[in-house]
N, C-alpha and C positions, 0 to 999 in steps of 0.2 A: 656560652657566649655566642650570640648570633653573628654571623658573618656579613649581614646586609648592611651594617653600620658604614657610614661614609667617613672618609679620611682616616681609616685605620692604618696603623703603622705595624707591619709585621716584623717582629724581632725574635723569631724562633732561632735558637742556637743549634738545633739539629732536627732531623726529619721526623723523629719520634721521641716522646718524653714518657718514661714509665711513671705510673702513679705512685710507685714506691718512694719517689723523691719527696713526697709530702711528709713522710714518716721518718726519714733518716736525717739526722743532724748533718749539716753542711752539704747534703746531696742536692737539695733544691737550689741553693745558691750557686753551686758549681755547674749543675746540669742546665738550669733555666737562665740564670743570670750571667755567668761567666762563659761556659761553653767550651773552653779550650785549656790546655795545660799551660801555655804561656800566660794566660790571664789569671789562672790560679796561682801561678808563681808570683805574679805581679801583686796579687792580693795578699799573699803571704808576706811579701816585702813591705807593703804599705800598711798592713794591719798587724800581723803577728810580730814582725821584727821591732817596730817602735813600742808596742805595748809591753813586749817581753823585756826590752832594754830598760824602759823607764820605770817599770815595776820593780826590776832587780836593783834599781838605785837604792831603794829603801830597805832591801832584804839582807839579812845576815843569818846564815845557817846552812843547812844541807841544800845542795843544789838539786838533788833528786826530789826533796820535798817541795822546793820552789817550783819544779817542773809539773808535779802533780797538782799543786794549787792552781797554777796557770791554766793547765788543761781543764780543770773542773770549772774555773771561771769562764773560760772560753766556751764550754759546752752549755753552761747556764745562760750565758749571754746570748750566744748566736742561735741557740734553739728557738728563742723567743724573737730574736731580731729577724730570723727567717720567716716567722709567722707573719711579721709585718709585710715582708715581701710577697708572701702568699696572698694575704688579704688585698694587697695592692693590685696584684696580677689578676685576681678573680672577682673582686667586688668593686674596688675603687674606680676601676677603669669604666664601669657602667655610667659613671657620671662625668666622663670626659668627652669632649668634642672630637679629639683626635686620640682615641685609645691606642696604646701599644699592646699588641697581642703577642704574648710570649708562650702561651699554652695552646693545646689543640682541643677540639670539642670533647674528646673522651676525658681529658684532664679536667675540664670545666665540670663536666657531669659527675666525675667522681668526687670532686671537692663538694659540689652541692649535696651529694648523698652522705658523705662521710665527714663533713666539716667539724662536727663536735668531736668526733674521735681524733682527727687530726690535731685540732687545737689542744685537746686533753692530753694526748701523748707528748706533745712538745712542752706543755706546762709540767708534765711529770718528769721529762728529761731535766728540765731546769731545776725544779725543786730537789730532785735526787742529787744533782751535782752540788746544789747549795748545802743539802743536809750533810753530804760527805765532807764538804769543805769545812763546815762547822765541827764535824766529829774529828777531823784532823788537827784543827787549829784551836778550836774552843775559845774564840775571842770575840768581843763585841764588833770588832771590824768586820766580821762576816756578815753581821747585820747591815752594816753600811753598804757592803757589796750587794746584798740582796735588795735593799731599798733602791740603789742606783739602778738595778736591772728592772725593777718594777716601775720606776720613773721612766726608763728608756721605753718600756712597752707602752706606757701611757703616751709618751711623745709620738711614737709611731702610729698609735691609734688616732691621735689629733691630726697628725700629717695626712694620714690616709683619707680622713673625712673633711679635709680642708682643701677643696679642689679649685683654686684660682692662682693667678700669677703672684699673689702676695704670700703664698705659703713658702716661697723661697726665703723669707726672712726668718722663718721658723727652722729652716733646714739645718743651719749650723748647730743648733741645739740637739737636733736628731742625731746628726753624724757624731758629735762629741759623746753623746750618751752611750755609744757602743764602745768607746775607748776608755772612759773613766773607771768602770768597775775594776779593771786590773791593777790600778794604782791604790785603791782604797783598802786593801788588805794590809799594806805596809805604810810605814811612815816615811814617805818620800820627800816631803816638803813641797813647796809651791812650784818651784821652777820646773820640775818634770811635768806638771800639768800644763803649763804654758808651752813647753817644747813639744809635748805630745799633740796639743792643739795645732801648732804650726806645722808639725811633720806631715800631716795630710788633711785633717778635717777642715782647716782654713782654706786650703787650696781647693778642696772638694766643694765647699760652700760657695767660693768665688765662681767656680765653673758653673754652678747651678743657676747663677744669674745670667749665664750666656746660652741658656737653652734655646734652641732655634725658634721654638713657638712664640716666645716673648722675650727676646733678648733686651736686657736693660741697657739704657744709653751708655753708660760707662764701659760696660762689657763689649759693646759694639766696637769700641776702640781697642780693648785689651785682647779680646777673643772674637774677631770679626766672623770666623767660620769654624766649623768643628775641626778642621784639619789644623787650624792654628793653635789648638790646644797643646799640641806636642811641644812646640817651642815656648809656649807661655809657661808650661809646667817647668821646664828646664831653667828658664830665666827666674821664675819664682824661687827656686832653691838657691840660686846664686845670691839673690837679694836677701833672702831669709838668713843665709850663713853670714853675710856681711853685717847685717843689722844685729843678729844674735851674738855674733862674735865680739863686736864692740861692747854690747851689753854685758856679756859674761866677763870681759876684761874689766870694765869699770866696776863691776860688783865683786869681783875676786872669785868668780865661780871656775870650776875646773873645765877645760875645753872638752873633756871627754863627753860631756853632755850633748855636744854637737854631733856625735858619731852617727845616730840614726839619720839625721837630716843630710849630713855629708854623703852617706851611702845612697840616699834617695836622690840627691843631686847628681851623683855619678851615674846612677841608673837612668835618670831622665836625659842626660847628655848622651849617653851610649844609644838610647832609643832615637834621638835626633838624628844621629848619623846612620844608625842601622836602617831607619825607615826610609832613607833616601833610595835605597835599592831593594827594600822588601815591604811587603803589605801583608801582615799577619792576618789570619781569619779572625772576624769578629772584632777587630780593633775599632775602638771608638763607637761601638755599637752597644752602649750601656743600657 
């Protein structure tokens, strides 16, 4: 990636990035996209916690088996989702007027030379995890999981090659696609899918419409600046709890289904007050 491009946005999370991150599951996302332990913990709360909780709703059996199944789906899903991030950071940015540079020259050169091996290894991770998932469970639902991961990969490929302001309308599908595989192995019913979508993908999709480069009119009011995202997120969960709580009561569902959203609400409000005196590294530098 040549540095003479205009309007580039430097988003390096550290001074050096080892090329090994291209090959190790979760390493690329942590080192290049997150960059700090607090952001990693935040990701675990926003992604691992709700997917684990809502997939457990439809499970009955040994919790050690559930844990193994969950980890296999996580590896199968995120190994390929990371590939989408890698493609975005190395190839898609070439078609942007304001590219965000997250890697260094040696990283771009390494990817250009070894891209086939990088993609192949990540596909192998995913296929191996799915094969083990089927071996352990032997059910057609493993096929649903595999199909959903294939669709997720297709969604990311479409998103990476659709570079204009209107691709934000496709973004909710992309975000949801990395959450859905966890629920497909068990018969959870419809409600966990809806609540999983509300727990984070919906909020994340709404924020996408507030990107500084082309903030959509409604989001100029709701999220006028990047800094206002903090309070917006906190209010979002309050509103979500009120609306969902009324719905669950009307339909006779157990309020325990609200647990992940209540935990995330508490997390967001703690951040609101904590950030009044602290400014963590790499915060809002997504």
